[in-house]
N, C-alpha and C positions, 0 to 999 in steps of 0.2 A: 284872476287866480284860479277860479273854478274851472274855466275853459282849459287852462294850462294843465291842470291835474288830469282832466279827462283825456287830453291828447297824449299825455305821458303814459297813462294807463293803457290806452289803445296801442301805442308803440310797443309797450312791453309785451302785450298779448301777441302782436304780430311777430315780434322777434322770437318769442318763445315758441311760436308755431312754425318758425322757419326751419324746417328739418334739413338734415344733411343732403337729402335728395334734392330739396328745393334750392339749396345753395349751389349744388352742382349744376342745376338747370340755369340759375342766374349767371354763373361763371362760364357757361358754355360759350365758345366762340362762334356765334351764328354767322359771322362774315366769312368763315372758312367752310368749305364743303366737308361733310362727314366722310371719313375715309372709306366707310362701308359702301358709300354710294359712288365712289370713283371707279372708273374702269382702269384696270391694271395696265392697259396698253399706253395710257398717258403717264403712268408712274414709271414705266421702264425707261423713258427718256432721261429723267433725272438720275436714275440709277446708273445709266451708261456714262453720263457726263461726270457725275461725282466719282465714279470708279477711275476715270481717266485723269481728272483734274486733281482730286484730293488723295486718292490711294496710290495709284501708280506714279504720279508725279507729286508735287507739293513738298512738304517738309521732310518726308522720308527720303525723297530723292535728293533734296538739297544737302542734307547732312550726310547721306551716304556718299555723295560725290566728294565731299571734303575728307571724310574718313578714309576713303579709298584713293585719294589724291588724283581723282579725275578733274577736279577743280581745286583752286586754292582760295581759302577764306581770307578776305582782306577788308580794308576800309574801317577797321576798329568797330565792327558790328558783331552780331551773334555768330556769323560764319567765321570771323577772325578768332573769336573766343573758342569756337569749336576747333579751329586749327591749333590753338594753343592748349586744347584739352582743359579749359577752365571748368571746374566741377559744377558750378552753378548753371552752366549751359548744358554740358554733355550729360550729366547725371541728374539734372533737375527735372522734377515732374512737370513744371510749367512749360518746358520747351516743346513737348509734343502734345500738349493738351488739346490744341485746336484740331490737329489731324486725328488724334484719338477719338474725339467727339464726332468729327466728320465721318470717319469710317463706320463707327457704330450707328450714326444716324442713317447712313446709306444702307447698312445691313438691316435696319428696322424697316426702311422703305421696301427693300427687297423681300423681307419676310411677309409684309402685307401682300405683295404681288403673288408670292407663292401660295399664301393662304387663299387668295381670291381664286386661284386656279383649282382649288379643292372642291369637293362635293358641295353643291349648293352655293358656291361663291359666284361673284360677278362674272368671273372668267372660267367657270367650270368647264373642263375638257379641252381648254386651249393649250395643247401640248407645246406649241411653238413658243408662246409667252412663258410658260413654265420652264422650258429648257433654257431660254435666255436668262431668266432670273437665277436659275441654279448655277449657271456658269459664272455669272457676275458675283453671286454669293461666294462661290469657291475662290475667286480671285481676291475678294475683300477679306475673307477669313484667312486666306493664305498670307497676304501681306501683313495683316495684323499680328498673326502668331509668329511669322518669321522675324518681325521687328522686336516683339516683346516676349516671346516664349509662352508660358502658361497664361491664359486669358479667360475671362468670363465668356462662355460660349453656350453650353446647353441650358443654363439658367438665365442667360442674357436676353434682352429685348422684350421683357415682360412689363416694363413700365412700373407703375405703382404697385402692381401685384407682387413684385419681387425686386426691391430697390438695391439690395446688396447681394448680388449673385456670387456664388463661389467660383473660383478659378478652375478651369478644366486643364488637365495635363495636355501638353502640346501633342503628345502621341494621340490623344483622343480627338483633338481638334483636327489633326491630319486625317484621322479616320472619317470624320465628318466631311472634310473636303473631298475625299475620294468617293464617298457615298453620293454627295451632291453631283459630282461629275459623271459618275456611272448612271445616275438617274437622268441627268441632262442628256447624255448620249442616247439613252433609250427614248426619251421624250422627243428629242429633235429628230431622231431616225423615223419615228412614227409620224411626226409633223411633216417631214419631208415626203414620206411615202404617200401621205394623204393630201399633200398640196395645201397645207394650212397657211392662211395669210391673215391672221387676226391682229397683227401689230402694225403692218404697213409702214408708212414713213415716220412713225414714232420711233422706229429702230434706226438710230443714227449711225450704227456701225455697218449693217449689212442690208438695210432696207427689207427686212423680213425674208432674207434668203436663208432658209433653214439648213441648206447644205453648207453654207459658209459658217453658220453657227456651230454645226456639227464638227467641222474641221477645227474650229477654234477650241471646242471642248477638248479635243484630243491634244491640241497644242498646250493648253493649260494643264492638262493631266501630265503631259511629258515634263513640264516645268517642275511640278511638285513631286513627281516620282524621282527626278534627278536630285532634288533636295534630300531625299531619303537614303542616299547611297551609304551614309555612315551607319544607318540603323537597320537597313533591310538588304540582304545580299541579292535579292531578286529585283531590287529597284532599278538598277542600271539597265537590265534587259527590258524591263517593262517601260522605262522611259524611252528607250530606243524604238520599241514597238509603237508607242503612242506618237512619237515624233514622226515616224514613217507614215502612220495612219493619217496624221494631220496633212502631210504633204500629198499623200495619195488622194486625199479628199479635196485638194485644191486650196489649202490654206495659203493666204496671201497677206497675213498679218491681221492683228486685231488692233485697228488704228482709228483713233478719234480725230476726224478731220472736220472741225466745225468753226475754227477761228477765222474771223474776217480780217485780222491784221490791223484793227483800229484800236484806239486807246481803251475802248470799252469791251473789246473782244479780241484778246490775244492769248497766246499759249501760256501755260503756267510759268515756264522759265522766263519768258519775256516780261511777264507781269512782275515776277520776283525781282528781276534785275532793274526794272524801271523804278520800283519802290525802294529797293535796298542797295543796288550796285555793290553786291557783297562778294562776288567771286571773280577770279581771274584764271587764266590757263596755268597749269602746273607743268614744271619741267619733267615730271615723271611721265606724263603723256607725251610731251614734246620730244623727249629723248628717244622714246620707243618709236615714234613716227620717223624721226630723223635717221635712226639706225637702219630703217627699212626703206629710206627714200620714199616715204609714203605720200601719195598725192593728196591725202586729206589734211596734211599738216596746216596749210594756210587757213582751211576752214575751221579747224579746231581752235586756232588762236583768236581769242576774242579781240574785238576791235581796239580796246583800250590797253591792251598788253603790248609791251615792247616786242616787236616781231623778231628781234635778234635773240632774245632769251626770255623764257617764261619765268614765273616765280617758283623758286626752288623750295619744295617742302622740307628739305634738310635745313632750312634757315627760317623757321616759322616766326621768330620774333619780329621779322620785317613786316609782317602783315598788320601789326598793330602800331607801327611807327607813326602813322598820321591818319587823320580822319578820311582823307580822300585817296589814300593808297599811293601817294606820289613817292614816298620813300621806298616803295617796293618796285620802282621802275614803271609805275603806272601813271597815267594822267587821269584827272577826274572826269568821268563821263558827264557829270552835270555841267562842266565848263565848256563842253563841245556844242557848237551851234547846231550841228546836224549829225548826231551820232548814228552810225549805220543801222544799229538794231532798232532805231525808231524811224528809219526812213521807209520802212515797209517795202523793201526791195530785196532781191536775192543777188545783188551784184557783187557780193564779195565776202564771204568769209565770216558770217556771223551765225553762231548757234542760237542767238537770241532773236531770230526772225519771228515777228509776232504771229504770223499766220501758219507756222509750222505745225503739223499734226502731232498728237501725243500718242505714242505707242503704248498700249496696254500689254500686248504681247507682240513684239515685232517678228516678222518672218525670219530675219537673220537669227534670232534666238533659237528657233526650232532647228534650223540647219546647224547651228553651233552645237546644240545638244547631240545631234547625230554625229557630227565630226568628233566631238570629245569622246563619245562612247565607242566609236569605231577605233579611235586612237588608243583608248584604254584596252580595247580587245585585241589590238595588234593587227587590225585590218586597215586597208587603205582608206584614208579619210579625205583624199584630195577632192573628190567630186562634191562632197558635202561642204567642205571648207570653202571651196571656190564659190559655191552657191551662197554661202553665208556672207562672204566678202562682197559678192555681186549685189546682194540685197542691201548691205551697208552702203556701198557706192551709190546705189539708186537713191537711198535715203539722203545721203549727204549732197547729192547733186542738186537738191533744192536750193542750196546755198551758193553754188558756184560750179564751174566746170571741173570735173574730176580729171578728164583728159587721158585716162588710162583704163583699159578693159581689165576686169577682174582676172581673167585668164592670164593676161600679161603680167599683172602684179603677182599672181601666184607663181609664175615662172621665176620672177625675181627673188622670191623668198623660198624657193624650193629647197635650197640647201638647209635653211633653218627648219623646214618641215621634216626633211629627211633626218636631220640630226636629233630633233626633239619634237615629234609631231604633237604630243599632248601639250607641251609647253607653248608651242606656237599657236595652237588653237585657242588656248586660254588668253594669250596676249591679244590675239586678234578679236576675241570676244570682248575683252576689256576695252579695246580701242573703239569697237563698234558701239558699245554701250555708253560712250562718253556724252552722247547727246541727251537721251532721256531713258536710258536703261540702268540708271545708277543703283536702284534698289536691288536688281538682280546681280549687279557687280558686288554689292555688299554681301549678298548670299554666296556668290562664287568664292570670294576671298575667305569667308568663314568656313565654307564647305571644304575647300582645299586645305585649309589649315587643320581642320578636323581629320583629314585624310593624310596629314603629315607632309603636305606639299606647299611650295611657294613658287608661283609662276610669275607673279608681278611683285617686284621688290618694293615695298613701301619704305620711304626714307625719313619720314617725320620723326625727329628724336623725341618729340613729346609723346610718342607711343609708349615711352618708358619715362617714369618719373623717379629717378634713382633706381631702386630695385622694384618699384611697383609698376605693374602694367597700366598703360593708359590708352590702349587701343580698344574702343568700345566693341564688345562682343554681342551687344544687343542695344536696344533703346529703352529708356525708362518709361514706366507707365504714365499716362496722362494725369494731370492734377485732379480732374474731376473724379476719377476713380480712386486716387490715393486719398483725397480729402473726405469722400463720402462713403467709401466701401472699406470696412476693416479688413476684408480678405485681400483686397488689392494693396492696402496700406501695409499689411504684414509682409507681403511679397516684396514690396518696394524697399522697406527698411530705410537705410540712409542713402540709397541709390547707388552705392559704390559696387554693388554686385555686378553691374553692367561690365566692369572691367575684368572680372575674374570668373564669371559663370557663363559658359556658352549656353545657347538654347539647346533644348533636347535633341533636335535633329542633327546638331553639330557636336554632339558628344556630352552635353550637359545633363543636368538632372531636372531642369524645368524650363 
């Protein structure tokens, strides 16, 4: 008993002496490297991959494709529920929690890289690495605020030092985006002039080609200037200038081409369809293609969709009729012994080809920006539109033979262009973005709506529920923010604001 008392007293002394600093030392993860010791060139690789996989593609793209009828949600899963505008999915904070966390996690990684490039940092003076990080930060902040509106930005990414940051107005977030891009252009210009090669093959996009990164910075800036058309009368001209600067600098797309086409290394869309089998081709797309005798039609129709007719968004209840989608005129992909999109070949017509690259900013988008703004200004957009379509054709040729030159196709739709140049540009951009540009299509639909325009007619009757609108004007905040940050929780409310309040750039208040 005496020995037990001595040991108990000793334990009490030791515990009382265990300070908060000592507990921090004990809880430290010594199996992981200290971020302060990491070289930023190794961190940029993950930033690039995460930007392509989680921000540009992923849940934002999947839901955008259904909202904008580029795909049809089926199979009685969450995409089918999105098709039917079920509130628990469309306005629920749990729906976008993963991507919300992933994008903020990526931004934190990028912040560390930028900090390391500062005075005294591991990568002090490495303007090439700094410029790359700034471009990627602009893309991630842009997608995050485009989807959600006001978001934590200036107070975000501080960890335990500030766990409940306030929301920044979207106007301020956009100011931050343009500041990042302007700084990136300066830094990459200097890096190019000085021949800097501090990143090497850790740069999975351009292999440390600073000129290509500089062109990409202009293309990204053109995108976000275009978004500002409703708010800034100078934005259209500035977007056109930036798009031209990108092309003049040799921009050939900001494309992540890393997937091996194996079960463990496949594109986001292929992985999504393998695990969920949740989308089919929509007749909204199919009818636009058929009206133009478009050579891309067979490629757009997914292998498990009836080739005679796609699924019509004007009849959404069909999407929930059965678990495998058979009532929608589809066969179950799981029942096929050798589904094309798992055969790892390009022999016919699958957008789910596992090794297809992910476009962060496709070349076609930049040409479409030029064509749109030329059409709006009353000048000839033929050259830019032809270049945009040619880029789309090259992209789609990965899946099968297009068999038509872009110039010949342009000749076949010349009457449409002559009658309504702006409308045809927007339709062609919509069709081009059916593969992996759905986030920008969601932006285009909302932007044109804010400008009082409708170039692609959406037919889903669930966009209205009686007299209440049910087309999402934004996406709800992630649950981690709603549950832990009262500032986000207040902005979220009951989630129904997503149907009635546009984001600021498209005419809203937040």
